[in-house]
gemmi code that builds the backbone of each chain (N, CA, C; Angstrom):
import gemmi

chains = {
    "A": [
        ("UNK", (0.923, -1.156, 0.034), (0.052, -0.029, -0.043), (0.967, 1.183, -0.045)),
        ("UNK", (2.061, 1.212, 0.786), (2.893, 2.432, 0.758), (3.491, 2.625, -0.691)),
        ("UNK", (3.664, 1.602, -1.342), (4.501, 1.685, -2.685), (3.441, 2.248, -3.652)),
        ("UNK", (2.232, 1.553, -3.741), (1.169, 2.025, -4.559), (0.880, 3.440, -4.360)),
        ("UNK", (0.491, 3.887, -3.114), (0.334, 5.433, -2.978), (1.454, 6.209, -3.255)),
        ("UNK", (2.608, 5.721, -3.031), (3.873, 6.618, -3.402), (3.913, 6.778, -4.946)),
        ("UNK", (3.514, 5.701, -5.767), (3.510, 5.845, -7.177), (2.473, 6.921, -7.501)),
        ("UNK", (1.359, 6.891, -6.877), (0.196, 7.867, -7.038), (0.736, 9.143, -6.943)),
        ("UNK", (1.709, 9.289, -5.803), (2.098, 10.784, -5.600), (2.739, 11.384, -6.721)),
        ("UNK", (3.589, 10.606, -7.457), (4.301, 11.166, -8.549), (3.665, 11.106, -9.937)),
        ("UNK", (2.399, 10.461, -9.991), (1.861, 10.402, -11.197), (0.495, 11.240, -11.385)),
        ("UNK", (-0.080, 11.682, -10.183), (-1.360, 12.282, -10.352), (-1.077, 13.590, -10.953)),
        ("UNK", (-2.196, 14.133, -11.796), (-2.082, 15.327, -12.458), (-2.485, 16.462, -11.542)),
        ("UNK", (-3.382, 16.203, -10.659), (-3.871, 17.169, -9.728), (-3.019, 17.146, -8.480)),
        ("UNK", (-2.311, 18.251, -8.039), (-1.481, 18.189, -6.869), (-2.216, 18.060, -5.650)),
        ("UNK", (-3.539, 18.207, -5.493), (-4.239, 17.837, -4.277), (-4.296, 16.365, -4.103)),
        ("UNK", (-4.573, 15.718, -5.319), (-4.709, 14.218, -5.264), (-3.369, 13.717, -4.927)),
        ("UNK", (-2.277, 14.278, -5.308), (-0.887, 13.725, -4.923), (-0.691, 14.016, -3.395)),
        ("UNK", (-1.160, 15.101, -2.921), (-0.856, 15.429, -1.301), (-1.729, 14.345, -0.617)),
        ("UNK", (-3.069, 14.005, -1.006), (-3.726, 12.956, -0.349), (-3.042, 11.599, -0.406)),
        ("UNK", (-2.453, 11.205, -1.677), (-1.805, 9.956, -1.655), (-0.571, 9.962, -0.779)),
        ("UNK", (0.082, 11.109, -0.656), (1.176, 11.311, 0.301), (0.803, 10.921, 1.762)),
        ("UNK", (-0.389, 11.363, 2.194), (-0.935, 11.095, 3.404), (-0.964, 9.634, 3.607)),
        ("UNK", (-1.587, 8.812, 2.558), (-1.642, 7.457, 2.736), (-0.223, 6.738, 2.872)),
        ("UNK", (0.666, 7.247, 2.052), (2.008, 6.742, 2.264), (2.451, 6.875, 3.713)),
        ("UNK", (2.375, 8.112, 4.199), (2.900, 8.403, 5.540), (2.320, 7.507, 6.558)),
        ("UNK", (0.859, 7.346, 6.531), (0.317, 6.678, 7.423), (0.562, 5.050, 7.346)),
        ("UNK", (0.874, 4.565, 6.166), (1.336, 3.202, 6.259), (2.675, 3.030, 6.719)),
        ("UNK", (3.474, 4.135, 6.502), (4.881, 4.033, 7.123), (4.844, 4.082, 8.596)),
        ("UNK", (3.792, 4.834, 9.166), (3.628, 4.713, 10.696), (3.263, 3.344, 11.181)),
        ("UNK", (2.392, 2.698, 10.291), (2.189, 1.279, 10.552), (3.403, 0.504, 10.634)),
        ("UNK", (4.278, 0.606, 9.572), (5.657, -0.063, 9.674), (6.373, 0.176, 10.920)),
        ("UNK", (6.390, 1.485, 11.396), (7.135, 1.918, 12.660), (6.500, 1.169, 13.779)),
        ("UNK", (5.253, 1.045, 13.904), (4.669, 0.206, 14.986), (5.059, -1.175, 14.935)),
        ("UNK", (5.194, -1.790, 13.734), (5.536, -3.165, 13.593), (6.932, -3.266, 14.018)),
        ("UNK", (7.800, -2.244, 13.807), (9.200, -2.347, 14.216), (9.504, -1.871, 15.720)),
        ("UNK", (8.476, -1.799, 16.527), (8.572, -1.555, 17.972), (9.017, -0.177, 18.142)),
        ("UNK", (8.581, 0.863, 17.362), (8.938, 2.183, 17.496), (7.791, 2.970, 17.733)),
        ("UNK", (7.015, 2.875, 18.745), (5.617, 3.643, 18.808), (5.779, 5.204, 18.866)),
        ("UNK", (6.936, 5.748, 19.560), (7.059, 7.170, 19.579), (7.299, 7.644, 18.244)),
        ("UNK", (8.219, 7.086, 17.329), (8.417, 7.602, 15.991), (7.190, 7.438, 15.240)),
        ("UNK", (6.348, 6.446, 15.406), (4.992, 6.253, 14.638), (4.133, 7.613, 15.013)),
        ("UNK", (4.076, 7.883, 16.343), (3.124, 8.961, 16.601), (3.736, 10.212, 16.133)),
        ("UNK", (5.135, 10.342, 16.195), (5.593, 11.704, 15.637), (5.354, 11.732, 14.110)),
        ("UNK", (5.626, 10.663, 13.527), (5.221, 10.573, 11.950), (3.776, 11.015, 11.690)),
        ("UNK", (2.757, 10.530, 12.435), (1.466, 10.820, 12.268), (1.134, 12.354, 12.409)),
        ("UNK", (1.535, 12.817, 13.802), (1.120, 14.199, 14.061), (1.990, 15.140, 13.171)),
        ("UNK", (3.242, 14.902, 12.954), (4.178, 16.077, 12.356), (3.883, 15.914, 10.864)),
        ("UNK", (4.190, 14.696, 10.223), (4.020, 14.656, 8.815), (2.590, 14.720, 8.377)),
        ("UNK", (1.752, 13.826, 8.725), (0.399, 13.721, 8.118), (-0.365, 14.988, 8.596)),
        ("UNK", (-0.126, 15.338, 9.939), (-0.877, 16.502, 10.428), (-0.418, 17.734, 10.116)),
        ("UNK", (1.032, 17.956, 9.959), (1.592, 19.296, 9.786), (2.050, 19.582, 8.586)),
        ("UNK", (2.927, 18.624, 7.848), (3.605, 18.993, 6.623), (2.612, 18.961, 5.440)),
        ("UNK", (1.722, 17.850, 5.454), (0.815, 17.689, 4.474), (-0.213, 18.761, 4.368)),
        ("UNK", (-0.593, 19.250, 5.576), (-1.483, 20.437, 5.672), (-0.916, 21.684, 5.026)),
        ("UNK", (0.411, 21.850, 5.265), (1.209, 22.906, 4.762), (1.202, 22.890, 3.239)),
        ("UNK", (1.383, 21.712, 2.688), (1.393, 21.499, 1.178), (0.123, 21.921, 0.648)),
        ("UNK", (-1.015, 21.348, 1.376), (-2.345, 21.703, 0.885), (-2.582, 23.115, 0.936)),
        ("UNK", (-2.244, 23.870, 1.900), (-2.440, 25.259, 2.098), (-1.744, 26.031, 0.905)),
        ("UNK", (-0.503, 25.713, 0.629), (0.267, 26.292, -0.618), (-0.525, 25.943, -1.864)),
        ("UNK", (-1.002, 24.690, -2.046), (-1.612, 24.472, -3.258), (-3.007, 25.212, -3.477)),
        ("UNK", (-3.585, 25.478, -2.371), (-4.780, 26.250, -2.532), (-4.328, 27.814, -2.667)),
        ("UNK", (-3.338, 28.157, -2.102), (-2.920, 29.469, -2.252), (-2.515, 29.866, -3.613)),
        ("UNK", (-1.774, 29.015, -4.284), (-1.339, 29.359, -5.655), (-2.467, 28.600, -6.596)),
        ("UNK", (-3.094, 29.254, -7.357), (-4.217, 28.750, -8.155), (-3.743, 28.117, -9.348)),
        ("UNK", (-3.929, 26.735, -9.520), (-3.286, 26.025, -10.544), (-4.338, 25.607, -11.581)),
        ("UNK", (-5.380, 26.366, -11.935), (-6.406, 26.028, -12.804), (-5.886, 25.504, -14.168)),
        ("UNK", (-5.204, 26.486, -14.777), (-4.710, 26.072, -16.136), (-3.579, 25.130, -16.009)),
        ("UNK", (-2.838, 25.145, -14.945), (-1.610, 24.319, -14.861), (-1.833, 22.976, -14.912)),
        ("UNK", (-3.111, 22.471, -14.329), (-3.379, 21.051, -14.393), (-3.538, 20.579, -15.864)),
        ("UNK", (-3.966, 21.408, -16.934), (-4.183, 20.977, -18.155), (-2.935, 20.927, -18.965)),
        ("UNK", (-1.710, 21.367, -18.322), (-0.532, 21.382, -19.147), (0.164, 20.097, -18.952)),
        ("UNK", (1.314, 19.807, -19.965), (2.060, 18.801, -19.819), (2.887, 18.657, -18.491)),
        ("UNK", (2.780, 17.499, -17.822), (3.208, 17.312, -16.384), (4.691, 16.953, -16.305)),
        ("UNK", (5.232, 16.385, -17.280), (6.584, 15.948, -17.193), (7.663, 16.830, -17.984)),
        ("UNK", (8.800, 17.115, -17.435), (9.658, 17.747, -18.299), (10.420, 17.113, -19.286)),
        ("UNK", (11.362, 17.784, -20.057), (11.923, 17.109, -21.229), (12.896, 16.031, -20.962)),
        ("UNK", (13.468, 16.062, -19.756), (14.392, 15.017, -19.424), (13.933, 13.682, -18.757)),
        ("UNK", (12.661, 13.472, -18.954), (12.127, 12.323, -18.176), (12.848, 10.954, -18.615)),
        ("UNK", (13.218, 10.776, -19.888), (13.858, 9.532, -20.349), (15.082, 9.412, -19.386)),
        ("UNK", (15.798, 10.472, -19.389), (17.180, 10.276, -18.666), (17.022, 10.183, -17.216)),
        ("UNK", (15.804, 10.749, -16.542), (15.596, 10.643, -15.320), (15.225, 9.238, -14.922)),
        ("UNK", (14.349, 8.594, -15.734), (13.938, 7.215, -15.594), (15.185, 6.156, -15.690)),
        ("UNK", (16.051, 6.503, -16.617), (17.250, 5.604, -16.717), (18.030, 5.682, -15.674)),
        ("UNK", (18.263, 7.010, -15.088), (19.194, 7.050, -13.907), (18.613, 6.518, -12.762)),
        ("UNK", (17.168, 6.452, -12.464), (16.511, 5.933, -11.413), (16.631, 4.345, -11.528)),
        ("UNK", (16.517, 3.737, -12.729), (16.485, 2.337, -13.058), (18.012, 1.911, -12.767)),
        ("UNK", (19.048, 2.594, -13.062), (20.320, 2.252, -12.710), (20.576, 2.249, -11.096)),
        ("UNK", (20.021, 3.243, -10.569), (19.905, 3.233, -9.019), (19.368, 2.003, -8.424)),
        ("UNK", (18.107, 1.679, -8.947), (17.273, 0.467, -8.488), (18.163, -0.793, -8.830)),
        ("UNK", (18.813, -0.975, -9.946), (19.673, -2.051, -10.253), (20.690, -2.190, -9.212)),
        ("UNK", (21.379, -1.161, -8.997), (22.577, -1.166, -7.976), (22.082, -1.615, -6.610)),
        ("UNK", (20.801, -1.064, -6.202), (20.371, -1.493, -4.815), (20.137, -2.737, -4.717)),
        ("UNK", (19.452, -3.387, -5.903), (18.910, -4.838, -6.049), (20.136, -5.630, -5.884)),
        ("UNK", (21.269, -5.302, -6.584), (22.489, -6.060, -6.646), (23.039, -6.140, -5.213)),
        ("UNK", (23.113, -4.905, -4.551), (23.770, -4.874, -3.163), (23.012, -5.759, -2.210)),
        ("UNK", (21.518, -5.544, -2.187), (20.784, -6.298, -1.407), (20.935, -7.854, -1.584)),
        ("UNK", (20.899, -8.209, -2.885), (21.043, -9.619, -3.192), (22.373, -10.157, -2.847)),
        ("UNK", (23.488, -9.372, -2.773), (24.777, -10.025, -2.551), (24.923, -10.071, -1.048)),
        ("UNK", (24.259, -9.010, -0.361), (24.422, -8.928, 1.070), (23.282, -9.508, 1.999)),
        ("UNK", (22.396, -10.248, 1.424), (21.224, -10.634, 2.146), (21.430, -11.390, 3.361)),
        ("UNK", (22.626, -12.042, 3.497), (22.841, -12.902, 4.673), (23.786, -12.083, 5.620)),
        ("UNK", (24.140, -10.851, 5.364), (25.069, -10.099, 6.196), (24.414, -9.530, 7.370)),
        ("UNK", (23.145, -9.390, 7.425), (22.541, -8.695, 8.710), (22.498, -9.605, 9.720)),
        ("UNK", (22.710, -9.179, 11.023), (22.537, -9.946, 12.079), (21.136, -10.295, 12.406)),
        ("UNK", (20.848, -11.711, 12.501), (19.407, -12.050, 12.572), (18.782, -11.753, 14.111)),
        ("UNK", (19.789, -11.686, 15.094), (19.332, -11.508, 16.363), (19.062, -9.989, 16.650)),
        ("UNK", (18.258, -9.770, 17.636), (18.168, -8.293, 18.066), (19.207, -7.814, 18.972)),
        ("UNK", (19.323, -6.555, 19.218), (20.373, -6.079, 20.044), (20.335, -6.574, 21.500)),
        ("UNK", (21.314, -6.543, 22.181), (21.368, -7.048, 23.531), (20.439, -6.172, 24.388)),
        ("UNK", (19.573, -6.869, 25.171), (18.746, -6.067, 25.970), (17.485, -5.673, 25.445)),
        ("UNK", (17.132, -6.227, 24.057), (15.877, -5.934, 23.516), (14.750, -6.725, 24.186)),
        ("UNK", (13.775, -5.957, 24.495), (12.668, -6.593, 25.239), (11.255, -6.446, 24.601)),
        ("UNK", (11.366, -6.528, 23.138), (10.001, -6.441, 22.535), (9.478, -5.137, 22.554)),
        ("UNK", (8.173, -4.915, 22.690), (7.467, -3.635, 22.723), (7.733, -3.143, 23.978)),
        ("UNK", (8.624, -2.077, 24.173), (8.813, -1.507, 25.522), (7.752, -0.541, 25.866)),
        ("UNK", (7.315, -0.561, 27.086), (6.375, 0.415, 27.510), (7.166, 1.859, 27.710)),
        ("UNK", (8.439, 1.860, 27.955), (9.111, 3.020, 28.236), (9.980, 3.602, 27.040)),
        ("UNK", (9.401, 3.201, 25.853), (10.109, 3.706, 24.648), (10.268, 5.105, 24.633)),
        ("UNK", (9.333, 5.800, 24.869), (9.330, 7.332, 24.802), (10.242, 7.909, 25.773)),
        ("UNK", (10.326, 7.262, 26.988), (11.218, 7.667, 28.019), (12.631, 7.562, 27.616)),
        ("UNK", (12.860, 6.280, 27.045), (14.297, 6.082, 26.465), (14.651, 7.067, 25.476)),
        ("UNK", (13.813, 7.437, 24.601), (14.153, 8.223, 23.522), (14.326, 9.691, 24.109)),
        ("UNK", (13.581, 10.024, 25.043), (13.831, 11.331, 25.699), (15.021, 11.481, 26.432)),
        ("UNK", (15.484, 10.300, 27.286), (16.736, 10.421, 27.867), (18.009, 10.453, 26.882)),
        ("UNK", (17.853, 9.738, 25.729), (18.877, 9.767, 24.680), (18.958, 11.227, 24.173)),
        ("UNK", (17.818, 11.834, 23.784), (17.823, 13.272, 23.284), (18.499, 14.173, 24.214)),
        ("UNK", (18.182, 14.168, 25.477), (18.653, 15.213, 26.425), (19.987, 14.664, 27.168)),
        ("UNK", (20.296, 13.499, 26.749), (21.684, 13.155, 27.437), (22.643, 13.154, 26.334)),
        ("UNK", (22.743, 12.025, 25.568), (23.893, 11.734, 24.743), (23.780, 12.636, 23.524)),
        ("UNK", (22.559, 13.051, 23.084), (22.418, 13.829, 21.732), (22.026, 15.272, 22.235)),
        ("UNK", (22.554, 15.724, 23.200), (22.267, 17.211, 23.631), (22.524, 18.194, 22.501)),
        ("UNK", (23.846, 18.160, 22.069), (24.331, 19.063, 21.115), (23.459, 18.995, 19.748)),
        ("UNK", (23.349, 17.891, 19.269), (22.424, 17.870, 17.981), (20.999, 18.306, 18.206)),
        ("UNK", (20.457, 18.110, 19.405), (19.110, 18.564, 19.789), (19.027, 20.160, 19.693)),
        ("UNK", (20.033, 20.727, 20.259), (20.178, 22.181, 20.336), (20.314, 22.676, 18.847)),
        ("UNK", (21.103, 22.150, 18.149), (21.234, 22.554, 16.848), (20.095, 22.457, 16.004)),
        ("UNK", (19.259, 21.293, 16.326), (18.052, 21.158, 15.525), (17.008, 22.212, 15.885)),
        ("UNK", (16.995, 22.638, 17.101), (16.189, 23.775, 17.570), (16.640, 25.088, 16.841)),
        ("UNK", (17.860, 25.280, 16.776), (18.369, 26.573, 16.063), (17.934, 26.558, 14.711)),
        ("UNK", (18.054, 25.272, 13.938), (17.737, 25.050, 12.481), (16.226, 25.440, 12.444)),
        ("UNK", (15.357, 24.993, 13.409), (13.949, 25.225, 13.203), (13.743, 26.849, 13.227)),
        ("UNK", (14.421, 27.497, 14.179), (14.235, 28.839, 14.380), (14.576, 29.591, 12.988)),
        ("UNK", (15.790, 29.225, 12.522), (16.174, 29.866, 11.218), (15.094, 29.443, 10.161)),
        ("UNK", (14.554, 28.422, 10.178), (13.534, 28.048, 9.220), (12.340, 28.791, 9.323)),
        ("UNK", (11.916, 29.157, 10.491), (10.712, 29.856, 10.744), (10.900, 31.426, 10.187)),
        ("UNK", (12.089, 31.853, 10.537), (12.442, 33.317, 10.111), (12.602, 33.414, 8.648)),
        ("UNK", (13.080, 32.359, 7.904), (13.236, 32.276, 6.506), (11.951, 32.224, 5.875)),
        ("UNK", (11.131, 31.308, 6.423), (9.798, 31.075, 5.831), (9.020, 32.495, 5.856)),
        ("UNK", (8.926, 33.108, 6.915), (8.175, 34.323, 6.968), (8.743, 35.438, 6.142)),
        ("UNK", (10.187, 35.563, 6.014), (10.788, 36.464, 5.193), (10.490, 36.258, 3.702)),
        ("UNK", (10.487, 34.940, 3.231), (10.222, 34.549, 1.990), (8.632, 34.826, 1.574)),
        ("UNK", (7.726, 34.697, 2.594), (6.329, 34.766, 2.118), (5.972, 36.128, 2.360)),
        ("UNK", (6.728, 37.060, 2.732), (6.288, 38.551, 2.940), (5.840, 39.116, 1.540)),
        ("UNK", (5.082, 40.164, 1.659), (4.739, 40.799, 0.424), (5.871, 41.391, -0.368)),
        ("UNK", (6.576, 42.219, 0.186), (7.780, 42.941, -0.310), (9.000, 42.300, 0.207)),
        ("UNK", (9.930, 41.860, -0.625), (11.030, 41.457, -0.033), (12.169, 42.518, -0.019)),
    ],
    "B": [
        ("UNK", (4.391, -17.858, 3.726), (4.700, -16.533, 4.377), (5.629, -16.666, 5.469)),
        ("UNK", (6.934, -16.248, 5.153), (7.927, -16.311, 6.276), (7.706, -15.118, 7.252)),
        ("UNK", (8.692, -15.133, 8.067), (8.956, -13.932, 8.980), (9.349, -12.622, 8.203)),
        ("UNK", (8.842, -11.510, 8.667), (9.265, -10.310, 8.204), (10.633, -9.963, 8.518)),
        ("UNK", (11.604, -9.976, 7.773), (12.993, -9.676, 8.284), (13.397, -8.236, 7.897)),
        ("UNK", (14.530, -7.880, 8.353), (15.048, -6.520, 8.033), (15.087, -6.175, 6.552)),
        ("UNK", (15.445, -7.253, 5.756), (15.687, -7.135, 4.370), (14.340, -6.694, 3.584)),
        ("UNK", (13.160, -7.070, 4.115), (11.918, -6.666, 3.467), (11.739, -5.289, 3.782)),
        ("UNK", (12.042, -4.737, 4.995), (11.855, -3.299, 5.136), (12.797, -2.521, 4.195)),
        ("UNK", (14.089, -3.073, 4.182), (15.071, -2.347, 3.190), (14.492, -2.373, 1.839)),
        ("UNK", (13.924, -3.464, 1.296), (13.382, -3.519, -0.221), (12.298, -2.488, -0.380)),
        ("UNK", (11.417, -2.287, 0.764), (10.337, -1.434, 0.701), (10.956, 0.074, 0.692)),
        ("UNK", (11.883, 0.273, 1.529), (12.561, 1.614, 1.520), (13.249, 2.000, 0.353)),
        ("UNK", (13.836, 0.978, -0.391), (14.479, 1.289, -1.603), (13.455, 1.680, -2.668)),
        ("UNK", (12.253, 0.909, -2.691), (11.189, 1.164, -3.597), (10.874, 2.666, -3.474)),
        ("UNK", (10.664, 3.081, -2.192), (10.197, 4.452, -1.987), (11.184, 5.405, -2.462)),
        ("UNK", (12.482, 5.174, -2.148), (13.578, 6.022, -2.509), (13.739, 6.160, -4.121)),
        ("UNK", (13.489, 4.950, -4.837), (13.449, 5.144, -6.195), (12.322, 5.959, -6.807)),
        ("UNK", (11.197, 5.637, -6.245), (10.080, 6.348, -6.669), (10.192, 7.854, -6.468)),
        ("UNK", (10.695, 8.209, -5.313), (10.997, 9.635, -5.042), (12.018, 10.179, -6.060)),
        ("UNK", (13.095, 9.406, -6.426), (14.030, 9.921, -7.309), (13.353, 10.239, -8.586)),
        ("UNK", (12.536, 9.296, -9.161), (11.849, 9.355, -10.515), (11.049, 10.760, -10.370)),
        ("UNK", (10.315, 10.912, -9.223), (9.459, 12.153, -9.191), (10.289, 13.406, -9.131)),
        ("UNK", (11.430, 13.418, -8.593), (12.309, 14.623, -8.568), (12.716, 14.965, -9.896)),
        ("UNK", (13.253, 13.724, -10.593), (13.831, 14.117, -11.896), (12.836, 14.263, -13.110)),
        ("UNK", (11.724, 13.854, -12.900), (10.804, 13.878, -14.177), (9.672, 15.026, -14.007)),
        ("UNK", (9.212, 15.410, -12.847), (8.068, 16.186, -12.820), (8.505, 17.646, -13.102)),
        ("UNK", (7.419, 18.440, -13.476), (7.583, 19.873, -13.715), (7.169, 20.732, -12.577)),
        ("UNK", (6.188, 20.229, -11.788), (5.683, 21.167, -10.743), (6.540, 21.146, -9.523)),
        ("UNK", (6.792, 22.291, -9.065), (7.845, 22.249, -8.019), (7.218, 21.610, -6.603)),
        ("UNK", (5.779, 21.734, -6.494), (5.297, 21.200, -5.324), (5.317, 19.730, -5.212)),
        ("UNK", (5.133, 19.113, -6.334), (5.234, 17.644, -6.469), (6.792, 17.280, -6.293)),
        ("UNK", (7.699, 18.116, -6.806), (9.089, 17.723, -6.417), (9.378, 17.681, -5.056)),
        ("UNK", (8.793, 18.774, -4.198), (8.828, 18.798, -2.849), (8.328, 17.530, -2.101)),
        ("UNK", (7.225, 17.072, -2.538), (6.600, 15.928, -2.157), (7.578, 14.635, -2.272)),
        ("UNK", (8.189, 14.608, -3.420), (9.064, 13.516, -3.729), (10.309, 13.483, -2.807)),
        ("UNK", (10.704, 14.638, -2.578), (11.921, 14.863, -1.524), (11.328, 14.339, -0.166)),
        ("UNK", (10.109, 14.655, 0.265), (9.573, 13.984, 1.404), (9.574, 12.526, 1.310)),
        ("UNK", (9.219, 11.944, 0.152), (9.320, 10.491, 0.068), (10.636, 9.904, 0.243)),
        ("UNK", (11.594, 10.684, -0.335), (13.087, 10.137, -0.035), (13.376, 10.235, 1.377)),
        ("UNK", (13.116, 11.180, 2.059), (13.464, 11.286, 3.450), (12.790, 10.194, 4.212)),
        ("UNK", (11.510, 10.047, 3.860), (10.796, 8.769, 4.534), (11.332, 7.527, 4.309)),
        ("UNK", (11.970, 7.265, 3.160), (12.572, 5.864, 2.929), (13.862, 5.865, 3.760)),
        ("UNK", (14.582, 7.037, 3.931), (15.746, 7.007, 4.795), (15.297, 6.659, 6.238)),
        ("UNK", (14.240, 7.313, 6.709), (13.642, 7.007, 8.035), (13.406, 5.638, 8.230)),
        ("UNK", (12.684, 4.974, 7.271), (12.338, 3.502, 7.397), (13.550, 2.703, 7.574)),
        ("UNK", (14.630, 3.003, 6.881), (15.867, 2.293, 6.948), (16.356, 2.475, 8.525)),
        ("UNK", (16.473, 3.716, 8.967), (16.886, 4.012, 10.248), (16.229, 3.240, 11.226)),
        ("UNK", (14.796, 3.194, 11.235), (14.059, 2.588, 12.404), (14.194, 1.048, 12.213)),
        ("UNK", (14.310, 0.556, 11.003), (14.556, -1.009, 10.754), (15.773, -1.293, 11.264)),
        ("UNK", (16.849, -0.528, 11.201), (18.079, -0.920, 11.760), (18.160, -0.727, 13.222)),
        ("UNK", (17.317, 0.215, 13.836), (17.336, 0.410, 15.251), (16.744, -0.813, 15.950)),
        ("UNK", (15.897, -1.593, 15.074), (15.642, -2.914, 15.820), (16.696, -3.877, 16.144)),
        ("UNK", (17.829, -3.586, 15.331), (18.941, -4.543, 15.469), (20.014, -3.893, 16.275)),
        ("UNK", (20.204, -2.646, 16.245), (21.418, -2.078, 16.981), (21.154, -1.082, 18.028)),
        ("UNK", (19.886, -0.970, 18.523), (19.630, -0.103, 19.674), (18.798, 1.126, 19.331)),
        ("UNK", (18.627, 2.030, 20.308), (17.752, 3.112, 20.180), (18.127, 4.289, 19.318)),
        ("UNK", (19.365, 4.325, 18.905), (19.912, 5.369, 18.192), (19.330, 5.699, 16.908)),
        ("UNK", (19.056, 4.843, 16.226), (18.312, 4.906, 14.905), (17.073, 5.775, 14.969)),
        ("UNK", (16.294, 5.423, 16.066), (14.976, 6.157, 16.292), (15.212, 7.791, 16.541)),
        ("UNK", (16.204, 7.972, 17.369), (16.614, 9.309, 17.647), (16.958, 10.091, 16.289)),
        ("UNK", (17.726, 9.301, 15.498), (18.086, 9.943, 14.278), (16.957, 10.271, 13.300)),
        ("UNK", (16.029, 9.132, 13.401), (14.723, 9.353, 12.581), (13.951, 10.594, 13.022)),
        ("UNK", (14.051, 10.888, 14.242), (13.395, 12.167, 14.649), (14.060, 13.277, 14.309)),
        ("UNK", (15.404, 13.339, 14.261), (16.149, 14.432, 13.629), (15.851, 14.582, 12.170)),
        ("UNK", (15.695, 13.499, 11.510), (15.396, 13.575, 10.007), (13.971, 14.238, 9.791)),
        ("UNK", (13.049, 13.970, 10.678), (11.735, 14.427, 10.604), (11.872, 15.923, 10.801)),
        ("UNK", (12.612, 16.373, 11.881), (12.753, 17.970, 12.226), (13.313, 18.523, 10.819)),
        ("UNK", (14.351, 17.992, 10.329), (14.926, 18.638, 9.149), (13.939, 18.738, 7.878)),
        ("UNK", (13.018, 17.610, 7.686), (11.996, 17.675, 6.784), (11.014, 18.646, 7.041)),
        ("UNK", (10.692, 18.940, 8.177), (9.668, 20.001, 8.390), (10.250, 21.263, 8.117)),
        ("UNK", (11.598, 21.661, 8.482), (12.153, 22.830, 8.235), (12.363, 23.050, 6.692)),
        ("UNK", (12.748, 22.101, 5.978), (12.957, 22.212, 4.548), (11.596, 22.376, 3.800)),
        ("UNK", (10.575, 21.719, 4.336), (9.342, 21.917, 3.650), (8.769, 23.439, 3.906)),
        ("UNK", (8.962, 23.925, 5.071), (8.608, 25.352, 5.291), (9.307, 26.228, 4.584)),
        ("UNK", (10.560, 26.198, 4.408), (11.373, 27.182, 3.517), (11.170, 26.980, 2.146)),
        ("UNK", (10.939, 25.725, 1.609), (10.628, 25.499, 0.299), (9.314, 26.008, -0.165)),
        ("UNK", (8.412, 25.736, 0.588), (7.032, 26.268, 0.292), (7.079, 27.887, 0.401)),
        ("UNK", (7.910, 28.511, 1.113), (7.829, 29.810, 1.165), (8.408, 30.463, -0.010)),
        ("UNK", (9.526, 29.726, -0.480), (10.284, 30.153, -1.762), (9.217, 29.928, -3.003)),
        ("UNK", (8.320, 28.924, -2.845), (7.483, 28.628, -3.924), (6.456, 29.885, -3.989)),
        ("UNK", (5.940, 30.250, -2.894), (5.018, 31.411, -2.858), (5.607, 32.696, -3.343)),
        ("UNK", (6.871, 32.971, -3.020), (7.471, 34.196, -3.477), (7.779, 34.004, -4.943)),
        ("UNK", (8.021, 32.869, -5.569), (8.268, 32.740, -6.942), (6.852, 32.882, -7.710)),
        ("UNK", (5.857, 32.259, -7.133), (4.624, 32.432, -7.756), (4.025, 33.773, -7.793)),
        ("UNK", (4.312, 34.577, -6.920), (4.076, 36.013, -6.871), (4.531, 36.715, -7.925)),
        ("UNK", (5.895, 36.452, -8.200), (6.628, 37.202, -9.273), (6.364, 36.547, -10.611)),
        ("UNK", (6.330, 35.363, -10.757), (6.343, 34.799, -12.163), (5.184, 34.035, -12.609)),
        ("UNK", (4.172, 33.924, -11.672), (2.940, 33.316, -12.049), (3.106, 31.881, -12.552)),
        ("UNK", (4.035, 31.092, -12.129), (4.272, 29.784, -12.671), (5.027, 28.964, -11.524)),
        ("UNK", (4.724, 27.610, -11.539), (5.467, 26.659, -10.597), (6.258, 25.681, -11.304)),
        ("UNK", (6.412, 25.899, -12.656), (7.116, 24.817, -13.450), (8.620, 25.128, -13.234)),
        ("UNK", (9.394, 24.028, -13.219), (10.793, 24.163, -12.940), (11.451, 24.589, -14.286)),
        ("UNK", (11.005, 24.197, -15.453), (11.592, 24.608, -16.499), (11.431, 26.026, -17.099)),
        ("UNK", (10.427, 26.602, -16.424), (10.218, 28.140, -16.696), (10.935, 29.040, -15.630)),
        ("UNK", (11.454, 28.385, -14.511), (12.134, 29.202, -13.557), (13.558, 29.040, -13.748)),
        ("UNK", (14.192, 29.884, -14.579), (15.597, 29.634, -14.926), (16.486, 30.887, -14.822)),
        ("UNK", (15.779, 31.986, -14.055), (16.570, 33.235, -13.725), (16.815, 33.306, -12.164)),
        ("UNK", (17.944, 33.618, -11.674), (18.146, 34.072, -10.340), (17.767, 35.356, -9.986)),
        ("UNK", (17.616, 36.350, -11.003), (17.214, 37.756, -10.830), (16.583, 38.134, -12.037)),
        ("UNK", (15.514, 39.079, -11.868), (14.840, 39.658, -13.012), (14.459, 40.909, -12.811)),
    ],
}
model = gemmi.Model(1)
for chain_id, residues in chains.items():
    chain = gemmi.Chain(chain_id)
    for i, (resn, *xyz) in enumerate(residues, 1):
        res = gemmi.Residue()
        res.name, res.seqid = resn, gemmi.SeqId(i, " ")
        for name, pos in zip(("N", "CA", "C"), xyz):
            atom = gemmi.Atom()
            atom.name, atom.element = name, gemmi.Element(name[0])
            atom.pos, atom.b_iso = gemmi.Position(*pos), 0.0
            res.add_atom(atom)
        chain.add_residue(res)
    model.add_chain(chain)
structure = gemmi.Structure()
structure.add_model(model)
structure.setup_entities()
């Protein structure tokens, strides 16, 4: 389902349909995270991606009126080269996965306890302990992004 | 049907990554290109979380950092698109070919 709706994202003519297919992709990815014992990342995925970023996309699509744009040709002139490049990348990935399919450790990491009830607590401790500096840098990045978005969207630059 | 191993998640993530690459390289609409970039970042996230099942919690922490970066990138990119559309009345990448006008 993730793959099918991802294909729909890049083939739909109407950008609103593409954004809705993106929501389906993100929700099925959140399901994958739940299957991988990562409930906090799944919740963040739903709230931040499906609730925040896609709504931002939809706002911009509504804001810029694309009435005649939908009827235009949707692919650029380099599409043959693009598809060949992507197929080469896919072949490379398939080769690597095929050659190394027995290289992954089959056991979980030591101390793995299945679905942990304190997953969120563990992530919080890691964020504020070992990853303190990257966390602060991420907050600075968000501040810069807010200021940049406001400056870009102003009437007169 | 066997057990779902890490390799299955990696194959799904590779599929998402390739679809995103095709979208970035072939579409004309900038908004769709940004959505394809989101697809690529999500493929990377799926890889990180799949490996965090094998190697500990660090992959999930990095996935959260990647989500933060994706949010910042989407905000700035959409702001740039709005500014462009106000000036040029188009969102097609092959008509946006000037840095200054």
